[in-house]
C-alpha positions as CSV (number, residue, x, y, z in Angstrom):
1,M,-29.2,20.1,-106.2
2,I,-30.2,16.2,-105.2
3,R,-32.7,14.7,-107.1
4,I,-36.0,13.3,-105.6
5,H,-37.8,11.0,-106.8
6,L,-40.8,9.3,-105.0
7,H,-39.6,6.6,-102.7
8,R,-38.2,5.9,-98.9
9,S,-35.4,6.5,-97.8
10,T,-31.9,3.4,-98.1
11,E,-33.3,3.2,-94.1
12,A,-35.8,2.9,-95.2
13,R,-35.3,-0.1,-98.0
14,R,-33.9,-2.1,-95.7
15,W,-36.3,-2.0,-92.8
16,S,-38.5,-3.2,-95.9
17,W,-35.9,-6.1,-96.9
18,E,-36.3,-7.6,-93.3
19,L,-39.5,-7.6,-93.8
20,S,-40.2,-9.0,-97.1
21,W,-39.1,-12.3,-94.8
22,K,-42.7,-12.3,-93.9
23,R,-44.5,-13.3,-97.1
24,H,-41.8,-16.4,-97.1
25,I,-41.8,-17.5,-93.0
26,V,-43.2,-21.7,-93.5
27,A,-45.3,-20.9,-90.3
28,N,-47.7,-17.6,-92.4
29,W,-47.2,-20.1,-95.7
30,T,-50.8,-21.0,-96.9
31,Q,-51.9,-24.7,-95.9
32,L,-51.2,-26.6,-99.5
33,K,-48.2,-25.2,-99.2
34,K,-47.1,-25.9,-95.8
35,S,-48.5,-30.4,-97.6
36,I,-45.7,-29.2,-100.3
37,L,-43.5,-29.1,-97.5
38,L,-44.9,-32.3,-95.9
39,L,-45.5,-34.8,-98.9
40,I,-41.3,-34.2,-99.2
41,L,-40.7,-35.2,-95.6
42,A,-42.2,-38.0,-95.9
43,A,-41.0,-39.1,-99.4
44,L,-37.6,-38.9,-97.7
45,M,-38.9,-40.7,-95.0
46,N,-39.8,-43.6,-97.5
47,L,-36.0,-43.1,-98.2
48,F,-35.0,-44.0,-95.1
49,W,-37.3,-46.7,-94.6
50,I,-35.8,-48.2,-98.5
51,I,-32.7,-48.2,-97.9
52,W,-33.2,-50.3,-94.7
53,D,-35.4,-52.9,-96.6
54,I,-32.7,-53.4,-99.4
55,V,-29.5,-53.7,-96.6
56,V,-32.0,-55.8,-94.6
57,L,-32.4,-58.1,-98.0
58,I,-29.0,-58.0,-99.0
59,N,-27.1,-59.4,-96.3
60,P,-28.1,-63.2,-95.4
61,E,-27.4,-62.2,-91.7
62,Y,-30.2,-60.1,-90.8
63,A,-32.3,-63.0,-91.8
64,E,-32.9,-64.5,-88.6
65,W,-33.8,-61.1,-87.4
66,V,-36.2,-60.3,-89.8
67,H,-39.6,-61.7,-91.1
68,L,-38.3,-61.4,-95.3
69,R,-41.4,-61.2,-96.4
70,L,-43.1,-58.5,-94.6
71,V,-39.8,-57.0,-95.6
72,R,-40.2,-57.4,-98.9
73,S,-44.1,-56.0,-98.9
74,Q,-42.7,-52.9,-97.7
75,L,-39.9,-52.5,-99.9
76,C,-42.4,-52.4,-102.1
77,T,-45.4,-50.4,-100.5
78,S,-42.8,-48.1,-99.9
79,L,-41.6,-47.7,-103.4
80,I,-45.4,-47.3,-104.0
81,M,-45.6,-44.6,-101.7
82,L,-43.0,-42.4,-103.3
83,V,-43.6,-42.9,-106.3
84,V,-47.7,-41.6,-104.5
85,L,-46.5,-39.3,-102.2
86,S,-44.1,-36.7,-105.7
87,V,-47.4,-37.7,-107.7
88,L,-49.7,-35.6,-105.1
89,V,-46.9,-33.1,-105.4
90,I,-48.0,-32.3,-108.8
91,P,-51.7,-31.4,-108.3
92,C,-50.7,-29.0,-105.3
93,H,-48.5,-26.9,-107.9
94,L,-50.8,-27.2,-110.5
95,F,-53.4,-25.9,-108.6
96,R,-51.9,-23.9,-106.2
97,E,-54.2,-20.9,-106.5
98,Q,-57.8,-23.1,-107.2
99,H,-60.2,-22.7,-103.6
100,W,-61.2,-26.3,-104.3
101,A,-57.6,-27.5,-104.4
102,Q,-56.3,-25.1,-100.9
103,E,-59.4,-26.8,-99.6
104,I,-58.8,-30.5,-100.5
105,L,-56.2,-31.1,-101.1
106,P,-54.3,-30.5,-97.9
107,I,-56.6,-32.7,-96.4
108,L,-56.2,-35.3,-98.3
109,N,-52.1,-35.1,-98.3
110,V,-52.5,-35.2,-94.4
111,Q,-54.2,-38.1,-94.0
112,V,-51.7,-39.6,-96.8
113,F,-49.0,-39.1,-94.6
114,T,-50.8,-40.5,-91.3
115,A,-51.7,-43.6,-93.0
116,M,-48.3,-44.0,-94.1
117,L,-47.5,-43.0,-91.1
118,C,-49.7,-45.6,-89.0
119,H,-48.8,-48.8,-91.1
120,N,-45.2,-48.3,-90.7
121,S,-45.8,-47.5,-87.2
122,Y,-47.5,-51.2,-87.2
123,L,-44.7,-52.9,-88.7
124,V,-41.6,-52.1,-86.5
125,G,-44.3,-52.6,-82.9
126,S,-47.2,-49.8,-82.4
127,F,-45.5,-48.7,-78.9
128,S,-42.1,-48.9,-80.0
129,P,-39.6,-46.5,-79.3
130,A,-39.2,-45.0,-83.2
131,T,-43.4,-44.7,-83.0
132,M,-43.4,-42.6,-80.1
133,V,-40.8,-40.4,-81.1
134,G,-41.9,-40.2,-84.4
135,Y,-45.6,-39.5,-82.7
136,V,-45.3,-36.9,-80.7
137,S,-42.5,-35.4,-82.9
138,I,-45.1,-34.9,-85.8
139,V,-48.2,-33.9,-83.6
140,G,-46.0,-31.5,-82.3
141,V,-44.7,-29.5,-85.5
142,G,-48.2,-30.5,-87.0
143,L,-50.1,-27.6,-84.4
144,V,-47.6,-25.8,-85.0
145,L,-47.5,-26.1,-89.0
146,F,-50.9,-26.9,-89.4
147,D,-55.1,-25.6,-89.1
148,R,-56.3,-27.3,-85.2
149,R,-58.7,-29.0,-87.4
150,M,-56.6,-30.5,-89.7
151,V,-54.1,-32.3,-87.1
152,Y,-57.0,-33.1,-84.8
153,C,-59.1,-35.3,-88.1
154,A,-55.4,-37.3,-88.6
155,L,-54.1,-37.6,-84.6
156,I,-57.7,-38.7,-83.5
157,P,-58.1,-41.8,-85.9
158,A,-54.2,-42.5,-85.9
159,T,-53.8,-43.1,-82.2
160,L,-57.7,-45.0,-82.0
161,A,-55.6,-47.0,-85.2
162,L,-52.5,-47.7,-82.9
163,L,-54.3,-48.6,-79.8
164,F,-56.7,-50.6,-81.1
165,C,-54.1,-52.4,-82.6
166,N,-52.0,-52.4,-79.6
167,Y,-55.2,-54.2,-78.2
168,L,-55.1,-57.5,-80.5
169,S,-51.3,-57.8,-80.7
170,M,-52.2,-57.8,-76.7
171,T,-54.9,-60.4,-77.4
172,G,-52.9,-62.7,-79.9
173,V,-55.4,-61.4,-82.9
174,L,-52.3,-59.5,-84.6
175,T,-48.6,-60.1,-84.3
176,Y,-47.0,-57.1,-82.5
177,A,-43.5,-55.8,-84.8
178,P,-44.3,-58.2,-87.6
179,L,-41.7,-56.8,-89.3
180,F,-39.2,-58.7,-85.9
181,N,-39.1,-62.0,-85.4
182,M,-39.4,-60.6,-81.9
183,Q,-38.4,-64.9,-80.9
184,H,-35.3,-64.5,-82.0
185,L,-35.1,-61.0,-80.9
186,N,-36.0,-60.8,-77.1
187,Q,-33.2,-63.6,-77.0
188,T,-31.3,-60.7,-75.8
189,V,-31.9,-57.5,-74.4
190,M,-31.8,-54.5,-76.2
191,H,-31.0,-55.8,-79.7
192,P,-28.5,-54.4,-81.8
193,F,-29.9,-55.2,-84.4
194,W,-33.7,-54.0,-83.5
195,V,-31.7,-50.6,-81.8
196,A,-30.3,-49.6,-84.5
197,S,-33.1,-50.7,-86.6
198,M,-35.4,-47.7,-84.3
199,L,-32.8,-45.7,-84.1
200,F,-32.7,-45.6,-88.2
201,F,-36.5,-45.0,-88.7
202,L,-36.1,-42.1,-86.2
203,V,-33.6,-40.8,-87.5
204,P,-35.4,-38.4,-90.7
205,I,-38.4,-38.3,-88.2
206,L,-36.2,-36.8,-86.1
207,L,-33.8,-33.9,-88.5
208,A,-37.2,-33.3,-90.1
209,C,-38.5,-32.4,-86.5
210,L,-36.1,-30.7,-85.8
211,F,-34.8,-28.6,-88.9
212,L,-38.6,-27.3,-88.9
213,F,-38.1,-26.5,-85.0
214,E,-35.0,-24.4,-85.7
215,V,-36.2,-22.6,-89.0
216,L,-39.5,-21.7,-87.0
217,L,-38.0,-20.5,-84.2
218,T,-35.1,-18.3,-85.9
219,Q,-38.2,-16.7,-87.9
220,W,-40.4,-16.2,-85.0
221,R,-37.3,-14.7,-82.6
222,T,-36.9,-12.4,-85.5
223,R,-39.4,-12.0,-86.0
224,E,-39.9,-10.5,-82.7
225,Q,-36.9,-8.7,-83.2
226,T,-38.2,-6.7,-86.1
227,I,-41.2,-5.9,-84.6
228,Q,-40.0,-4.7,-81.4
229,N,-37.1,-2.2,-83.1
230,L,-40.5,-1.3,-84.8
231,S,-42.1,-0.2,-82.7
232,R,-39.4,2.0,-81.8
233,L,-39.3,4.1,-85.5
234,D,-41.3,6.3,-86.4
235,P,-42.5,4.6,-90.0
236,L,-41.8,7.4,-92.0
237,T,-38.1,8.1,-91.5
238,N,-37.0,4.7,-89.4
239,V,-36.2,7.9,-86.7
240,L,-36.5,7.2,-82.7
241,N,-40.6,7.9,-82.2
242,R,-41.8,10.6,-79.9
243,R,-42.6,7.3,-77.2
244,S,-38.9,6.5,-77.8
245,I,-37.4,9.5,-77.4
246,G,-39.2,10.0,-74.4
247,H,-38.2,5.9,-72.8
248,Y,-34.6,7.5,-73.8
249,L,-34.7,10.6,-72.5
250,D,-36.4,9.4,-68.9
251,R,-33.2,6.8,-68.7
252,L,-31.0,10.1,-69.5
253,H,-32.7,11.7,-66.5
254,Q,-32.5,9.1,-64.1
255,Q,-28.7,10.2,-64.2
256,P,-28.5,13.4,-62.2
257,E,-24.4,13.0,-62.4
258,Q,-24.6,12.7,-66.2
259,Q,-25.4,16.0,-68.2
260,Y,-27.1,15.8,-71.4
261,S,-28.9,17.9,-73.9
262,I,-31.8,18.4,-76.0
263,V,-31.2,19.8,-78.9
264,L,-35.3,20.9,-81.0
265,L,-35.7,21.9,-84.4
266,D,-38.5,22.9,-87.0
267,L,-37.6,22.6,-90.5
268,D,-39.6,26.4,-91.2
269,H,-42.3,26.9,-93.6
270,F,-43.0,23.1,-94.2
271,K,-46.8,24.2,-94.6
272,N,-46.0,25.9,-97.9
273,I,-44.1,22.7,-99.3
274,N,-46.4,20.8,-99.1
275,D,-49.2,23.1,-99.7
276,H,-47.6,23.8,-102.9
277,F,-45.9,20.6,-103.9
278,G,-47.7,17.8,-102.3
279,H,-47.9,15.7,-99.3
280,T,-45.3,13.0,-101.3
281,M,-42.8,16.0,-102.1
282,G,-43.1,16.7,-97.8
283,D,-42.6,13.1,-96.7
284,Q,-39.8,13.0,-98.7
285,V,-38.0,16.6,-97.5
286,L,-39.1,14.7,-93.7
287,I,-37.4,12.1,-95.3
288,R,-34.2,13.9,-96.0
289,V,-33.5,15.8,-93.3
290,A,-33.7,12.4,-91.2
291,Q,-30.7,11.2,-93.0
292,C,-29.1,14.4,-92.8
293,L,-29.1,14.2,-88.9
294,T,-28.2,10.5,-89.3
295,A,-24.8,11.9,-91.3
296,H,-24.1,14.8,-88.9
297,V,-24.0,14.0,-85.1
298,R,-22.0,11.7,-82.8
299,E,-22.1,7.6,-83.4
300,H,-24.1,7.7,-79.1
301,D,-26.7,11.1,-80.3
302,L,-30.6,9.7,-80.5
303,I,-32.5,10.8,-83.2
304,G,-36.1,10.9,-82.6
305,R,-39.4,12.8,-84.8
306,F,-41.3,14.6,-82.4
307,G,-43.6,15.9,-84.3
308,G,-45.0,16.5,-87.5
309,E,-41.7,19.2,-89.2
310,E,-40.5,18.6,-85.5
311,F,-37.5,16.5,-84.4
312,I,-35.2,16.4,-80.7
313,V,-31.9,14.9,-80.8
314,L,-30.4,13.6,-77.8
315,L,-27.1,14.2,-76.8
316,P,-26.3,12.2,-73.4
317,N,-22.6,13.6,-71.9
318,T,-23.1,17.5,-73.7
319,A,-23.3,20.7,-72.8
320,T,-24.4,23.6,-74.0
321,A,-21.9,25.2,-75.8
322,Q,-21.5,21.3,-77.8
323,A,-25.1,21.2,-78.3
324,H,-25.0,24.7,-79.4
325,Q,-21.8,23.8,-82.4
326,L,-23.9,20.4,-83.2
327,A,-26.8,22.3,-83.5
328,E,-24.9,24.9,-85.8
329,R,-23.2,21.4,-88.1
330,C,-26.9,20.7,-88.9
331,R,-28.7,24.0,-89.6
332,L,-25.5,23.9,-92.1
333,A,-25.8,20.8,-93.5
334,I,-30.2,21.3,-93.8
335,S,-29.7,24.4,-95.8
336,R,-27.8,22.3,-98.5
337,L,-29.6,20.1,-98.9
338,G,-31.0,21.0,-102.6
339,F,-34.7,18.8,-103.5
340,I,-36.5,18.6,-107.1
341,T,-39.8,18.2,-107.6
342,Q,-40.7,15.0,-110.0
343,Q,-42.0,19.1,-112.3
344,R,-37.5,19.8,-112.4
345,Q,-39.1,23.0,-109.4
346,A,-35.9,23.3,-107.5
347,F,-35.9,24.4,-104.3
348,T,-34.7,24.0,-100.6
349,V,-35.4,23.6,-96.6
350,S,-34.1,24.8,-93.4
351,A,-34.9,24.9,-90.0
352,S,-34.9,26.8,-86.4
353,F,-33.2,24.8,-83.7
354,G,-33.0,25.0,-80.0
355,V,-30.8,24.2,-77.2
356,S,-30.8,23.4,-73.8
357,S,-29.7,21.7,-71.2
358,S,-30.2,20.0,-68.3
359,L,-27.4,22.1,-66.1
360,S,-30.6,24.0,-66.6
361,D,-33.6,22.6,-64.7
362,D,-34.3,19.6,-62.7
363,E,-36.8,19.0,-64.0
364,L,-37.1,17.0,-67.2
365,H,-40.0,18.7,-69.0
366,L,-38.4,21.8,-67.7
367,V,-35.4,21.1,-70.5
368,I,-38.1,20.1,-73.0
369,S,-39.9,23.1,-72.5
370,Q,-36.3,25.3,-71.8
371,A,-35.6,23.7,-75.8
372,D,-39.2,25.0,-77.0
373,Q,-38.9,29.0,-75.8
374,A,-34.9,28.8,-77.4
375,L,-37.0,27.2,-81.1
376,Y,-39.3,29.2,-80.8
377,A,-36.9,32.8,-80.0
378,A,-35.2,31.3,-83.1
379,K,-38.8,31.7,-85.1
380,A,-39.1,34.8,-84.0
381,A,-35.6,36.1,-84.4
382,G,-36.0,35.0,-88.5
383,R,-35.9,31.7,-88.7
384,N,-33.0,29.2,-90.1
385,Q,-30.7,29.6,-86.3
386,V,-29.2,28.2,-83.5
387,R,-31.2,30.0,-79.9
388,S,-29.9,27.7,-76.6
389,F,-32.0,28.9,-73.7
390,T,-28.8,30.3,-71.8
391,D,-28.5,33.2,-74.7
392,L,-32.4,33.8,-73.1
393,I,-31.5,33.7,-70.1
394,K,-28.6,36.1,-70.9
395,S,-30.6,38.2,-72.9
C-alpha cells in the first residue's frame, strides 16, 4: 500500500518551486525594497568617487589637471553622502511593514539619489559622456523598476537642473566641469586623464545598470517560459491539458505517412471515491494515476487529462497492437496502486481503456470517437479492461 497524505505530487512540487521565484523577482519587489537596492548602488557609486578623489590627491602629477580644492571638497561630500546613504537603509529596513514608510521613504531615497547624481554631474560637466551615459542608463532602469510617477518626479527636476547649469556655464555665470582644469586639459585633444576619468565614473553606473538589466531580462524570460509551460498543463495532475492534447493531435494528424494510436482511459466508479472519501482524496487519486501513466509509457508518448477522471495517451509511430499492449501494461499498474485515507481506510482503483489507430479512419475526430467507443465497450464488458476499436469491428 502507498500511504497518501494530502499534498501534491513530486511534479507539482517541482512546478511550485519553479514558480516560487516570482516572490523574489526584482520587478515585483515593493517600492521600498527597490529603493534599498538603489541606496546600495548609490553607495557603490560613491565609493568609486572616493577612490578617484584619493588617487588624484595622492598623485601630485594630476594636480595641474584638476582643482584640488574641489577634489578635497568632493571627497568630504562623498564620505558624508556614503554615511547618509547607509543611514537611510536603516529606517527602510526597520519600518518596511509600515504604510507611511512604504509611501514616503522610496520618494525620499530617489530624491537623494537624484540630488547626488546632479551634484556629481555638474562637477564633471552636465553634458559630459559620463553624465549623458549615466543619465540614459539610470532613467532606463528607473522606468523599469519604479513607479512612473516617482521616476518622472525625480527626472523632470534633474533634467531642468542640468539644463540650467549648462545654460549658466554657457553664459559664464558658472564654470563648466569645475572639478577639472579645462584650460590645461583642452591643450590636448581627448586628454588621457579626462578620458580615463570619464571611463572611471561610467564604470559603476554601467555595471549596475547592466547587472539589473541582465537580472530583469533573465527573470522575465524565465517567467515567460514558466507561464508558457503551465498554460500547457493540467494544474492538478501536471500532464497536458485538453487544449495542448488537441494541438499535438493536429500535428500528428497532419503527417499522413506517420501512423499513431490513441488510448482513452476512464477511472472506474470514480464518483464513489469522491462521495465516500471526499474530493481531496479524489484529487490525490488523479495525481497518482497521472504519475503511474507517466512511469509506464515511452519517453516520446504524450499524456493528457481529457476530462474529469478521463485521460488520453498519444502514441506516435504506434500500431493498434502495440498500443493495446501498452494500455494493458498501464491498466495492470493502476490496478496495483493502493491508497489509504486519513481515516486509515484502504482502497484500490481500476480503469477501463479504449484504443484506436489512425489507420482506422482518416478523420481526426473519428479516430477519437472510435477510441471513445472502445472505451465504452470496455465499461460495458465489466470495466477494468482494454478494448480496441478493431476488436469491435471483428466482433
